[in-house]
C-alpha positions, 0 to 999 in steps of 0.5 A: 233708694234701696237696691235688691242684690246677691251677696257673692260670697254667701249666695243671701239675697240682701238690701243695699240702702244708698243715700245719695249726698248732696248739700242741699239734703243734710237732713236726709244725710243726717237720718241715714246716719241716724240708721246706721248708728241705730241699728248697730246697736240692735240684736233681735230676731225681730229687727232688721239686722245689719250685714255692712256699711260702708260709702262709695264715691262719697255716699253712704250705704248699708246692708240688710237682708232682703224681706221678700214680704208684705207690709204688716197691714197688707199682710193681716188683711191678705191672711185674714188672720186669727185674733190669736195669730195677730196678737203673736205677731204684735207679741212679737213687734212690742218685743222689738222694739222694747229690745230697742229701748233696753239699748238705749233706741227709740223709733218714733217711726212706727207704722205698720209699713214699717214692719214687713212680715217675712217668708216665715210669717215672722215681722220684721221691724225696720227703718230706724230713720227717725230713731233717737237715742233716749239718753239724746246725746246732742253731739250724736247723729241720732239726736233730734233733727229740726222740724217735725218728721213722721206720719201724722196719722201714726204720730202722738201728739207731744212729736207735733206740740212738744217735742222736748218731751218725747220719750220712750212713751212716743213710741208706745202711742205709735205701738197703740194705733199700729195694734188699733189698725191690726186687729181692727183692720180699720185705719185709726185716723183719717188719710194723713194728707190735706186737700193740698197733698201736704201732711195734715199734723193736726191728725196728731192731736186727734184721739183715735175712734174707740176701737170697739166702735169700729171693731165690736167683737173685740174683747173689753180688756184688750180694748182697754190695752189698745185705749191705755195705749193710745191715750193723748196725754203720755202721763196716762199711757204705759209707761214703757213698752215692755210694760204694754207687753206685759198687759198683752201677755197678761190678756193671753194667760188670762190673768188681770190686765192693767188696764182694766179698773182694779175691782175685786169683781175683776179680779176675781173673776179672772181667777175664776177662769183661770182655775176652772178644773180646781173650781168645779169640784169645790162648786159641786160640793158646796152648791149640795151644802148651798141647796141645803142651806137655802131649804133651811132658809125657804123654811124660816121664810114659811116659819115666819109667815105662819107666825099666828100659828098655835105654838104647837105648829110652830114647833113642829115646823121648826124641828122639821126644818132642823131635820132637813138640815141635819140630813142634808149636812150628814150627807154633805160630809160624808161624801166629804169624808169619802172623797178625801179617803179616796184621796188619802187624806185619812185625818180629813176624812176622819173628821168629816166622818164624825160631822157625817155621824153627828149630823146624823144623830142630831135628825134622828133626835130631832125626828124621835122628839117631834113623835114624842118618842124618848130620845136615844142614849 
């Protein structure tokens, strides 16, 4: 049971969580103990901090700050957040869970209702009642409990079928389901109760629908991240929460994400999107040159189609093609020379200036030959 109270000394509003001990509820007692032990290990701005703990009349308790806010899923629906705002919240949640893993604690009950949004709009991860130590010391109260505990709609398959393989990738799966629901505002899996009102563990074996089927506006990269995080086979998931977090951060920067196929075209496209200013100037110059080259190809095609014409006509067309190409090449080189001169790169300006002069000379030479004049000295 959780009580809302005021700390007399500090005036801080706090939550007092009390476990009423009973010999008939030994599992609950262990879960309460593991929650205290887990929280004591963690120091992160997005993890609920434990202020104190103790025992009164044989009943254990611990004290945390009171979070006066909505659960994550209710908050995102009520606030109608933008995609960037959702990603910022998810990044903070992932950072909190990654911190827990680095401190040796797996949460194992991650879901939107276990993330509260505080009065400043920041997420706080809480409820470490099902947490386990990563090293799995069987003598520690954070070691696994008998039976299956958790919310099937958010559980990974191994929590039901092979509890011995539960590890940090289990938290990755739960975070993937949480991301799915925050981004799509839809349930990733159906209700977690069957007709008799009991938990339907089969839900843990069901893959969610592709997120773009329920939220078509989700981009392909973000959808790939969610899909990889929620893979039923833990070998196909991100191998750590940190890797998932890095992909989310890469997405925000416009960098390639590991969840996408590693094709050269994808990486070129991502490079271009991150370097538009640099590429813009280069493309402007390159387009002029490409236009000249295309003109060359067009003229060459005309020559090939006129192959049967007289040799004199063919030679005249070839000379004209070369003259056009040289004239346009001289324009391109001169523009580059002027650009580098303005930038203060005298050496490159000289090189491109010489190339421009050479192209103009060839153009004049070709024109004079076509008119039957003697070539210039």
